[in-house]
ZAVEX-777227 format. One record per residue (C-alpha): x, y, z; residue number from 0. Coordinates in Angstrom, 2 decimals. Example, Ala and Ser with C-alpha at 12.3 -4.5 7.8 and 13.67 -1.06 7.14 Angstrom:
% ZAVEX-777227
+---------+---------+---------+-----+
:       x :       y :       z : num :
+---------+---------+---------+-----+
:   12.30 :   -4.50 :    7.80 :   0 :
:   13.67 :   -1.06 :    7.14 :   1 :
+---------+---------+---------+-----+
***
This chain:
% ZAVEX-777227
+---------+---------+---------+-----+
:       x :       y :       z : num :
+---------+---------+---------+-----+
:    4.94 :   13.35 :    5.29 :   0 :
:    8.04 :   12.58 :    7.92 :   1 :
:   11.05 :   11.83 :    6.30 :   2 :
:   11.41 :    7.50 :    6.18 :   3 :
:   13.35 :    6.02 :    9.19 :   4 :
:   14.99 :    3.70 :    6.52 :   5 :
:   16.49 :    5.54 :    3.68 :   6 :
:   18.45 :    3.30 :    0.44 :   7 :
:   19.82 :    5.25 :   -2.52 :   8 :
:   18.56 :    4.62 :   -5.83 :   9 :
:   21.11 :    2.11 :   -6.46 :  10 :
:   19.94 :    0.08 :   -3.53 :  11 :
:   16.22 :    0.21 :   -4.10 :  12 :
:   16.97 :   -0.73 :   -8.00 :  13 :
:   19.03 :   -3.66 :   -6.87 :  14 :
:   16.18 :   -5.19 :   -4.33 :  15 :
:   13.01 :   -4.74 :   -6.51 :  16 :
:   11.82 :   -5.37 :   -9.98 :  17 :
:   11.03 :   -2.53 :  -12.84 :  18 :
:    7.37 :   -2.40 :  -11.89 :  19 :
:    8.08 :   -2.50 :   -8.18 :  20 :
:   10.00 :    0.47 :   -8.11 :  21 :
:    7.93 :    2.38 :  -10.67 :  22 :
:    5.12 :    1.87 :   -8.09 :  23 :
:    6.56 :    2.03 :   -5.11 :  24 :
:    9.27 :    4.76 :   -5.58 :  25 :
:    7.63 :    6.49 :   -8.37 :  26 :
:    4.18 :    6.83 :   -6.78 :  27 :
:    2.93 :    4.88 :   -9.87 :  28 :
:   -0.33 :    2.59 :  -10.14 :  29 :
:   -0.29 :   -1.09 :  -11.05 :  30 :
:   -3.27 :   -1.92 :  -13.44 :  31 :
:   -6.58 :   -2.57 :  -11.65 :  32 :
:   -7.23 :   -6.80 :  -11.18 :  33 :
:   -3.81 :   -7.10 :  -12.29 :  34 :
:   -3.06 :  -11.03 :  -11.32 :  35 :
:   -1.27 :  -11.53 :   -8.07 :  36 :
:   -1.94 :   -8.31 :   -6.70 :  37 :
:   -3.51 :   -9.93 :   -3.88 :  38 :
:   -7.50 :   -8.22 :   -4.38 :  39 :
:   -8.60 :  -11.83 :   -4.03 :  40 :
:   -6.49 :  -13.08 :   -1.46 :  41 :
:   -8.82 :  -14.43 :    1.30 :  42 :
:   -6.53 :  -16.07 :    3.80 :  43 :
:   -5.73 :  -14.89 :    6.97 :  44 :
:   -2.43 :  -12.82 :    7.50 :  45 :
:   -0.56 :   -9.25 :    7.44 :  46 :
:    0.42 :   -7.72 :    4.26 :  47 :
:    3.99 :   -6.27 :    4.94 :  48 :
:    5.90 :   -3.34 :    2.76 :  49 :
:    8.15 :   -5.05 :   -0.24 :  50 :
:   10.61 :   -2.20 :    0.87 :  51 :
:   11.37 :   -3.12 :    4.29 :  52 :
:    9.04 :   -6.03 :    5.71 :  53 :
:    6.94 :   -3.73 :    7.64 :  54 :
:    3.70 :   -5.15 :    8.81 :  55 :
:    0.86 :   -2.37 :    7.23 :  56 :
:   -2.06 :   -4.19 :    6.65 :  57 :
:   -4.32 :   -7.34 :    8.15 :  58 :
:   -6.60 :   -9.55 :    6.36 :  59 :
:   -8.83 :   -8.74 :    9.13 :  60 :
:   -9.54 :   -5.09 :    8.00 :  61 :
:   -9.52 :   -6.19 :    4.04 :  62 :
:  -12.65 :   -6.34 :    2.09 :  63 :
:  -13.72 :   -6.21 :   -1.46 :  64 :
:  -14.08 :   -3.22 :   -2.80 :  65 :
:  -14.71 :   -3.92 :   -6.33 :  66 :
:  -11.97 :   -1.58 :   -7.50 :  67 :
:   -9.82 :   -4.20 :   -8.88 :  68 :
:   -7.18 :   -3.38 :   -5.94 :  69 :
:   -6.53 :   -4.88 :   -2.73 :  70 :
:   -8.62 :   -2.40 :   -0.10 :  71 :
:   -8.60 :   -2.25 :    3.75 :  72 :
:  -10.82 :   -0.19 :    6.30 :  73 :
:   -7.57 :    0.62 :    8.14 :  74 :
:   -4.26 :    0.10 :    8.75 :  75 :
:   -2.63 :   -2.48 :   10.96 :  76 :
:   -1.50 :   -0.10 :   13.23 :  77 :
:   -1.40 :    3.74 :   13.83 :  78 :
:    1.93 :    5.18 :   12.87 :  79 :
:    2.21 :    2.32 :   10.14 :  80 :
:    1.43 :    4.21 :    7.26 :  81 :
:    1.82 :    8.03 :    6.65 :  82 :
:    0.12 :   10.23 :    4.07 :  83 :
:    0.22 :   13.05 :    1.97 :  84 :
:   -2.20 :   15.14 :   -0.51 :  85 :
:   -1.34 :   14.03 :   -4.14 :  86 :
:   -1.95 :   16.99 :   -6.71 :  87 :
:   -1.26 :   14.61 :   -9.57 :  88 :
:   -5.16 :   14.51 :  -10.95 :  89 :
:   -7.48 :   17.48 :  -11.13 :  90 :
:   -8.76 :   16.85 :   -7.78 :  91 :
:   -6.48 :   16.43 :   -4.26 :  92 :
:   -6.53 :   13.01 :   -3.09 :  93 :
:   -4.31 :   11.51 :   -0.11 :  94 :
:   -1.67 :    9.07 :   -1.04 :  95 :
:   -0.26 :    6.88 :    1.43 :  96 :
:    3.26 :    5.58 :    2.18 :  97 :
:    5.24 :    2.99 :    4.32 :  98 :
:    5.85 :    5.15 :    7.23 :  99 :
:    9.35 :    3.24 :    7.99 : 100 :
:   10.52 :    3.26 :    4.07 : 101 :
:    8.48 :    5.57 :    2.49 : 102 :
:    7.53 :    3.28 :   -0.07 : 103 :
:    4.04 :    4.43 :   -2.08 : 104 :
:    1.11 :    2.34 :   -1.65 : 105 :
:   -1.89 :    3.96 :   -2.96 : 106 :
:   -4.34 :    6.38 :   -1.75 : 107 :
:   -6.76 :    6.57 :    1.06 : 108 :
:  -10.71 :    7.48 :    0.14 : 109 :
:  -13.29 :    8.39 :    1.86 : 110 :
:  -15.86 :    6.13 :    1.00 : 111 :
:  -15.16 :    3.00 :    2.83 : 112 :
:  -17.17 :    0.60 :    5.09 : 113 :
:  -18.16 :    1.04 :    8.57 : 114 :
:  -16.22 :    1.20 :   11.29 : 115 :
:  -14.00 :    4.04 :    9.75 : 116 :
:  -15.64 :    4.76 :    6.20 : 117 :
:  -12.19 :    4.78 :    5.08 : 118 :
:  -10.81 :    2.60 :    1.89 : 119 :
:   -7.25 :    2.38 :    1.69 : 120 :
:   -6.44 :    1.13 :   -2.23 : 121 :
:   -3.35 :   -0.39 :   -2.32 : 122 :
:   -1.10 :   -1.24 :   -4.63 : 123 :
:   -0.70 :   -5.08 :   -4.62 : 124 :
:    2.58 :   -5.00 :   -6.27 : 125 :
:    4.49 :   -3.29 :   -2.89 : 126 :
:    3.01 :   -5.78 :   -0.57 : 127 :
:    4.06 :   -8.80 :    1.08 : 128 :
:    1.59 :  -11.17 :    1.85 : 129 :
:    2.60 :  -13.65 :    4.46 : 130 :
:   -0.15 :  -15.89 :    5.70 : 131 :
:   -0.87 :  -17.20 :    9.54 : 132 :
:    0.47 :  -19.87 :   10.39 : 133 :
+---------+---------+---------+-----+
***
């Protein structure tokens, strides 16, 4: 993963995030599936921004119900908005994704999504800030 453009000290991150947002976004944790308020069931049109820096990352136009308990998208809102790296935390390698602007951990991308990309970007809602269309 390329070095994030926006950098903060650990203290700055801790002052702006809740304990759980910090654990997921900075320590690469995962929120529980079907966590209330994680945007899994959000149906309004709008853009999902990074909670760490406000960068637009996901569009409701690319969102689908994967049945996993996390909001899922078949592509990021724009090329280069999301960075990836290989994650070896499980028995098998996975592709982890981060905000390309600040490095905040978002979730993982899998190759079992719908057309047209066949991708499932499985994202932790706690690190998102949804802004509905006006």
